[in-house]
N, C-alpha and C positions, 0 to 999 in steps of 0.2 A: 293640140296634139291628141285630144280625146278622140278625134276621128280615127286614129290608128290604133287605139287601145294600147295593148302591150306589144304590138308587133315591132316597134322600134327598138326594143331591148335586145332582140336577137338578130335583127336584120339591118345592116348598115345602109342599104338602099332605101328602105322605108324610113329609117331615121333621117336620112338626108332630105327626103321630100317632106316629111312632117316638120322638120325644123324650118324648111323653106316656106311652108305655108303658115307657120306660127305667127308671122307678122302679116296680117291680112291686108295691110296698106302697101301692096306691091305696085311698082311702076310696070310699064310694059316690058322692059328688059327683064326684070325679075320674074314676071309672070311667064314669059316665053322660056326663060331658063328653067323655071320650075316644071313646066309642061314637058321639057326635054329630058328631065331626070328619069332614070330607069325605074324608080319607084312609083312614078306618076301613074303608069298603066295598072298598077296594083291597087290603086284607090278605087273604091266603088264609083259607079257612074254618078250616084247622088253626091258623093264627096267631091268629085271633080266639078260637078255643076255648082256646088256651093262655093268652091274656091273661085271658079270663073265668075260667078255672080258677085262675089265680094270684090274681086278685082275691078269689075265693071262699075260697081258702086263707088269705089274710091277714085276711079279714073274719070268716070263720066256722070256720076251722080244718079245712075239708074238703080233704083232700089230693087233688091231681089224679089222675085215673084213670091206670092203667098204659098206656092207649092214647096218652096225651099225654106222660107222664114215665116213662121206663124205671126199673124198680126194681133193675136190674142196673147196677152201676157200669161205666164204660168201661175197656178195657184200658189199663194205664199205659204200655206200650211198643209201641203199634200202629205198624207201618211202620218199625221199626228192627231191623237184624240184630244178631247177638251181638257184632260187632266195633264197633258204634256207627255204622255207615253206614246211609244210607237204603236201603230195599229197592227 
């Protein structure tokens, strides 16, 4: 739901689509229904591509491209100094 930030609080159409994509393990029927929701077109092209890639991964085993999913894990201690305080 982080994709939609706080939009779902005020907008029932966005809430509907964000709840639909919260379970990334969609079957074809769920995916097509989700794409048909009125809030779908309000997602960014990148968010739509990520949802589509996730659907394809769970249905066909096709891992999303590195354009969508970084192959490098994030740093474990970003933004923390050696004494434990925030930078």
